[in-house]
C-alpha positions as CSV (number, residue, x, y, z in Angstrom):
1,M,6.4,-3.1,39.2
2,A,7.6,-3.7,35.5
3,E,5.0,-2.2,32.7
4,P,3.6,-4.6,30.6
5,K,5.4,-5.4,27.1
6,S,3.9,-4.0,24.1
7,I,3.5,-6.3,21.0
8,H,6.3,-3.7,19.4
9,D,8.8,-4.6,22.1
10,E,9.6,-8.1,20.9
11,P,10.8,-8.6,17.5
12,M,8.7,-11.3,15.4
13,P,10.6,-14.7,15.2
14,L,12.6,-15.2,12.1
15,D,10.7,-18.0,10.0
16,M,13.5,-19.5,7.7
17,D,10.8,-21.9,6.3
18,N,8.6,-19.4,5.2
19,R,10.3,-16.5,3.7
20,D,7.8,-14.6,2.2
21,P,4.6,-15.0,4.6
22,N,3.2,-11.8,3.1
23,N,3.6,-12.9,-0.8
24,L,5.5,-9.9,-1.6
25,N,7.4,-11.0,-4.4
26,E,5.0,-13.4,-5.6
27,H,5.5,-11.8,-9.1
28,V,9.1,-12.7,-9.5
29,R,8.9,-16.6,-8.8
30,V,9.9,-18.3,-12.0
31,L,9.8,-22.2,-12.0
32,F,10.8,-23.9,-15.0
33,E,7.4,-25.0,-16.1
34,D,6.4,-21.3,-15.8
35,A,9.3,-20.1,-18.5
36,F,9.2,-23.3,-20.6
37,G,6.9,-25.3,-21.9
38,E,6.8,-27.8,-25.2
39,P,3.7,-28.2,-26.8
40,E,2.0,-31.7,-28.3
41,G,4.0,-32.4,-31.4
42,S,7.0,-30.3,-30.2
43,H,8.8,-32.7,-27.8
44,S,12.8,-32.7,-27.2
45,I,14.5,-36.1,-26.1
46,E,13.9,-36.8,-22.3
47,G,17.1,-36.4,-21.6
48,V,17.4,-32.8,-22.8
49,W,14.5,-31.9,-21.6
50,G,15.3,-33.3,-17.7
51,A,19.1,-32.1,-18.1
52,S,17.6,-28.7,-19.0
53,F,15.3,-28.8,-16.1
54,K,18.3,-28.9,-13.9
55,T,20.5,-26.5,-15.7
56,Y,17.7,-23.9,-15.5
57,R,17.1,-24.8,-11.7
58,G,21.2,-25.3,-10.8
59,V,22.4,-22.1,-12.6
60,K,19.1,-19.8,-11.2
61,S,19.7,-21.3,-7.7
62,C,23.5,-20.8,-7.9
63,C,23.4,-17.0,-8.8
64,Y,20.6,-16.2,-6.7
65,I,22.6,-17.2,-3.9
66,L,25.8,-15.8,-5.3
67,L,24.2,-12.6,-5.6
68,S,22.2,-12.4,-2.3
69,L,25.5,-13.2,-1.0
70,L,27.2,-10.1,-2.3
71,C,24.4,-7.8,-2.7
72,G,22.0,-8.9,0.5
73,C,23.3,-7.3,3.4
74,P,25.0,-4.3,1.8
75,L,21.2,-3.6,0.2
76,A,19.3,-4.5,3.2
77,F,21.3,-1.9,4.9
78,C,20.4,0.6,2.7
79,W,17.0,-0.2,2.7
80,A,17.0,0.2,6.5
81,L,18.4,3.6,6.3
82,Q,16.0,4.5,3.9
83,F,13.2,3.3,5.7
84,A,14.1,4.6,9.0
85,W,14.8,8.2,7.2
86,L,11.2,7.5,6.2
87,Q,9.8,6.9,9.6
88,C,12.0,9.9,11.3
89,C,10.3,12.2,8.6
90,H,6.9,11.1,8.9
91,I,7.2,11.2,12.7
92,W,8.9,14.7,13.3
93,C,8.1,16.4,10.4
94,I,5.3,15.3,8.2
95,G,2.8,13.9,10.9
96,P,3.0,17.4,13.0
97,C,2.8,19.5,9.8
98,L,-0.6,17.9,8.6
99,R,-1.6,18.2,12.4
100,L,-1.0,21.9,12.5
101,W,-2.2,22.4,9.0
102,N,-6.0,20.3,9.8
103,M,-6.0,22.7,12.9
104,N,-5.5,25.7,10.9
105,L,-7.9,24.5,8.4
106,T,-10.7,23.8,11.4
107,C,-10.6,27.5,12.0
108,M,-10.7,28.4,8.3
109,K,-13.6,26.3,8.0
110,L,-15.6,27.8,11.1
111,F,-15.0,31.4,9.9
112,W,-15.9,30.5,6.3
113,G,-19.3,28.3,7.1
114,S,-20.4,31.5,9.3
115,C,-19.7,33.6,6.3
116,V,-21.7,31.4,4.3
117,H,-24.3,30.9,6.7
118,C,-24.6,35.1,7.2
119,M,-24.8,36.2,4.1
120,C,-26.9,32.8,2.2
121,D,-29.3,31.7,4.8
122,P,-31.7,35.1,4.8
123,C,-31.7,34.8,0.9
124,Y,-32.5,31.0,0.9
125,E,-35.0,31.7,3.9
126,A,-36.6,34.4,1.6
127,Y,-36.8,31.9,-1.0
128,G,-38.4,29.6,1.0
129,L,-41.0,31.6,2.1
130,C,-42.0,32.9,-1.4
131,L,-42.0,29.3,-2.9
132,S,-44.0,28.2,0.3
133,F,-47.2,29.8,-1.0
134,I,-47.6,27.8,-4.0
135,R,-49.9,25.0,-4.0
136,V,-50.0,22.3,-6.7
137,Q,-53.6,20.3,-7.4
138,M,-54.0,17.5,-9.2
139,K,-57.1,17.1,-11.6
140,N,-59.1,13.6,-11.7
141,G,-59.4,13.0,-14.8
């Protein structure tokens, strides 16, 4: 009988419409209206404003497509290597090292706690006995 599949067995389907579902790059979204605005009293001719809009959108779109065409796959390859290396380091080096560190610190914590209790508890108990005989009384006015 086959083992049940976990959620990690199947990759998420690629959403070609919503390409930034986690809003990772909202800070680099620059529409024409985000960069340009003509206040009252400083309007250019409608044709210039419309042509500027079309020029901005067209140049930005074409340049982005060209740059992503040239750089997208090579950079995706480089970032995949980087993240794979980082995962490998965390799984095979950092995780076991942290586990070892925590195991050793647990032993040190027990040892140090015993030492502190052995040295300090008798003093605190003696102070507590001495101070336990102090009585505070309030006098009524």
